[in-house]
C-alpha positions in Angstrom: 19.4 17.3 52.3 17.4 14.2 51.5 18.1 13.2 47.9 14.4 12.7 47.0 13.7 16.4 47.9 16.5 17.7 45.6 15.7 19.3 42.3 16.2 17.1 39.3 15.6 18.1 35.6 14.3 14.6 35.1 11.1 15.7 36.9 10.5 18.2 34.2 10.6 15.7 31.3 6.8 15.1 31.3 5.8 18.8 31.8 8.2 19.7 29.0 6.8 17.1 26.6 3.2 18.2 27.3 4.1 21.9 26.8 6.1 21.1 23.6 3.2 19.0 22.1 0.7 21.9 22.6 3.1 24.5 21.2 3.7 22.3 18.1 -0.1 22.0 17.7 -0.5 25.7 18.2 2.0 26.5 15.5 0.6 24.0 13.1 -3.0 25.3 13.5 -1.8 28.9 13.2 0.1 28.2 10.0 -2.5 26.0 8.4 -5.5 28.4 9.3 -3.8 31.7 8.9 -5.4 32.9 12.2 -3.3 33.9 15.2 -6.0 32.7 17.7 -4.9 29.0 17.7 -1.4 30.0 18.5 -2.5 32.1 21.4 -5.1 29.7 22.7 -3.1 26.4 22.5 0.1 28.1 23.4 -1.5 29.4 26.6 -3.1 26.0 27.4 0.2 24.2 26.8 2.2 26.7 28.9 -0.4 26.5 31.7 -0.2 22.7 31.8 3.5 22.7 31.6 3.9 25.2 34.4 1.3 23.3 36.6 2.9 19.9 36.0 6.3 21.4 36.6 5.3 22.9 39.9 3.7 19.6 40.9 6.9 17.8 40.1 9.2 20.1 41.9 7.3 21.6 44.9 7.4 19.9 48.4 4.8 17.3 48.9 2.5 19.5 51.1 2.4 22.2 48.3 2.1 20.0 45.2 -1.7 20.3 44.9 -1.2 24.1 44.5 0.4 23.4 41.0 -2.5 21.3 39.9 -5.2 23.7 41.2 -3.4 26.6 39.6 -3.6 24.8 36.2 -7.3 23.9 36.7 -8.1 27.6 37.1 -5.8 28.8 34.4 -7.2 26.4 31.8 -10.7 25.9 33.1 -11.2 29.6 33.7 -10.0 30.4 30.2 -12.4 27.9 28.5 -15.4 28.7 30.7 -15.1 32.5 31.2 -13.1 33.8 28.2 -14.1 31.3 25.5 -17.6 30.6 26.8 -19.0 33.6 28.5 -17.1 36.4 26.6 -16.5 34.8 23.2 -19.8 32.8 23.2 -18.0 29.7 22.2 -20.2 27.0 23.9 -18.0 24.1 25.1 -20.9 21.9 26.3 -21.1 18.4 24.7 -24.6 19.2 23.2 -23.1 22.1 21.2 -20.4 19.8 19.8 -23.2 17.6 18.5 -25.0 20.7 17.1 -21.7 21.8 15.5 -21.2 18.4 13.8 -24.8 18.5 12.4 -24.3 22.0 11.2 -21.0 21.3 9.6 -19.3 23.9 11.7 -15.7 23.8 13.1 -15.1 26.3 15.9 -13.7 26.2 19.4 -16.0 23.5 20.8 -15.4 20.9 18.2 -11.6 21.6 18.1 -11.5 21.4 21.9 -13.2 18.0 22.0 -11.1 16.6 19.2 -7.8 17.6 20.9 -8.7 17.3 24.6 -11.1 14.4 24.6 -10.4 12.2 21.6 -6.8 12.5 20.2 -5.1 14.0 23.3 -5.9 11.0 25.6 -4.0 8.8 23.1 -0.9 10.5 24.4 -1.7 11.8 27.8 -4.6 9.8 29.1 -7.2 11.7 31.1 -4.9 14.6 31.8 -7.8 16.8 30.9 -9.9 15.5 33.8 -7.2 16.0 36.4 -5.7 19.2 35.2 -8.0 21.3 33.0 -11.7 20.5 33.7 -13.7 23.6 34.7 -16.2 21.4 36.5 -13.5 19.7 38.6 -12.0 23.2 39.1 -15.0 23.9 41.5 -15.5 20.3 42.8 -11.9 20.1 44.0 -12.6 23.0 46.4 -15.2 21.0 48.3 -14.2 19.2 51.6 -14.7 15.6 50.6 -11.3 14.8 49.1 -10.9 11.3 50.5 -13.2 8.8 48.9 -14.5 5.7 50.7 -14.6 3.7 47.5 -17.0 3.1 44.7 -20.7 2.5 45.4 -21.4 -1.2 45.0 -23.0 -2.0 41.6 -22.3 -0.8 38.1 -23.4 2.8 38.5 -21.0 3.9 35.7 -23.9 3.2 33.3 -25.3 6.6 34.3 -22.6 8.3 32.2 -23.7 6.5 29.1 -27.4 7.3 29.9 -26.4 11.0 30.2 -24.5 10.8 27.0 -27.5 9.3 25.2 -29.9 11.9 26.6 -27.6 14.7 25.5 -27.4 13.3 22.0 -31.1 12.5 21.9 -32.1 16.0 23.0 -29.9 17.5 20.2 -31.4 15.2 17.5 -35.0 16.0 18.6 -34.3 19.7 18.5 -32.5 19.5 15.2 -34.8 17.2 13.3 -38.1 17.8 15.1 -38.1 21.5 15.9 -35.9 23.0 13.1 -33.1 24.2 15.5 -30.7 24.8 12.6 -31.1 28.5 12.6 -29.9 28.9 16.2 -26.6 27.1 15.6 -23.9 29.5 14.5 -20.7 31.1 15.9 -21.3 33.7 18.6 -24.9 32.7 19.0 -26.8 34.0 22.0 -28.5 30.6 22.1 -25.2 28.9 22.4 -24.3 31.2 25.3 -27.6 30.2 27.1 -26.7 26.6 26.6 -23.3 27.2 28.1 -24.7 29.0 31.2 -27.6 26.6 31.9 -25.6 23.5 31.1 -22.8 24.4 33.4 -25.1 25.5 36.1 -26.8 22.0 36.0 -23.4 20.3 36.0 -22.3 22.3 39.1 -25.6 21.7 40.8 -25.5 18.0 40.3 -21.8 17.7 40.9 -21.8 19.6 44.2 -25.0 17.8 45.4 -23.4 14.4 44.7 -20.2 15.4 46.4 -22.0 16.2 49.7 -24.5 13.3 49.5 -21.9 10.7 48.7 -19.1 12.5 50.6 -16.9 12.3 47.5 -15.8 15.3 45.4 -15.3 13.1 42.4 -18.7 11.4 42.4 -19.9 13.3 39.4 -16.8 12.3 37.5 -17.1 8.6 38.4 -20.8 8.1 37.7 -22.5 10.9 35.7 -20.1 12.9 33.5 -20.9 12.2 29.8 -17.5 13.4 28.6 -15.9 10.2 30.1 -17.6 8.2 27.4 -15.0 9.7 25.0 -12.1 9.7 27.5 -12.4 6.2 28.7 -12.4 4.9 25.2 -9.3 6.8 23.9 -7.3 6.7 27.2 -7.0 2.9 26.9 -4.2 3.6 24.4 -2.5 6.3 26.4 1.3 6.4 26.3 1.4 8.2 29.6 0.5 6.2 32.7 1.4 5.7 36.3 4.2 3.1 36.8 5.2 1.4 40.0 8.4 -0.2 41.3 7.6 -3.2 43.6 11.2 -3.2 44.9 10.7 0.2 46.4 7.1 -0.4 47.5 6.5 -1.2 51.2 2.9 -2.2 50.6 1.5 0.4 52.9 -1.5 1.0 50.6 -1.4 4.8 50.9 -1.7 5.2 47.1 -4.9 3.2 47.1 -6.4 4.9 50.2 -5.8 8.4 48.8 -6.6 7.8 45.1 -9.6 10.1 44.4 -10.7 7.7 41.7 -10.5 4.6 43.9 -8.0 2.8 41.7 -6.3 -0.3 43.3 -2.8 0.9 42.2 -1.0 -1.7 44.3 -2.7 -4.6 42.5 -1.5 -3.3 39.2 2.0 -3.1 40.6 1.8 -6.7 42.0 0.8 -7.8 38.5 3.9 -6.1 37.0 1.7 -3.6 35.1 1.4 0.1 34.8 -1.9 1.5 36.0 -4.2 0.4 33.2 -7.5 1.8 34.6 -9.2 4.3 32.3 -10.5 6.0 35.5 -7.0 7.4 36.2 -7.0 11.2 35.7 -3.2 11.5 36.1 -3.7 13.7 39.1 -0.6 12.1 40.7 -2.0 12.0 44.2 -0.7 8.4 44.4 2.8 9.6 43.5 2.7 12.3 46.1 1.5 10.2 49.1 3.9 7.3 48.4 6.4 7.3 51.3 9.1 5.4 49.3 8.8 7.1 45.9 7.8 3.8 44.3 5.5 5.5 41.8 6.2 7.8 38.8 4.8 8.9 35.4 6.2 7.0 32.5 5.6 6.7 28.7 5.1 3.3 27.2 3.0 1.0 25.0 0.3 -1.1 26.7 -3.4 -1.4 26.4 -5.5 0.0 29.2 -9.0 -0.8 30.2 -8.5 -3.4 32.9 -10.4 -1.9 35.8 -9.3 -2.7 39.4 -11.3 -0.4 41.6 -11.8 -0.1 45.4 -15.4 -0.6 46.5 -17.1 1.0 49.4 -17.8 -2.0 51.7 -19.8 -0.1 54.3 
């Protein structure tokens, strides 16, 4: 049997660390709050991520995506269906702004603090590649191979979206007395969740077919990346390459759904420093010489080397 297809416990180090961190967080929140819900919720998310990452690390290459998609539905489905629709815990960014203005805690604010602000300091944009309920649907669409970024700095749209979301909240709060509608289990919050996600899916699916790129929404419009790109610069977990093993075939660059010029980082003796990386590990999977891997280390990200669509 080819050695690179043999099982190795080293492949489970990253999945194990991710699961352990979430379970420690779950226990700390449970003990500090006195409520069992954090233990169940974060224990479930950590286990789902650990199982998915473990499957991705150990399954044959043709089946690896099943592990990631399983985790997307386990975590994304929990947050969207159970927490959102059933528990009426709105996870949209606007509701986070409302929660801050109202001085509320709750699932939405806790989720953003962990998954979008502090979590990326350790694991980068793992949320985007493995737990996002928007990507959960977009990844089912047929345009999995990107032709590259649209020429021009279209990433400004994400900041415009972020500003519009914040502006809308401030207008409703200070201009229309929206304070009475912001509370736990609010029907208004449920409406925000349904309408907001419907708009996200509509825009995301439309962009995927128009631009022939499943991740177009993630690259140009998603307001959540404003948080993620800032904090993931400091991520300990990044993709690392070994130029001695690399045959310079460029498969990692051609197949990266986020258009990252991975080979250029390797040539510079760097880990993948792009804050566009969602740790989906597609590059690791398609590399014919196993020259890429996940690694923990200390380096500052933010240097963007992205492939452009030259057509």
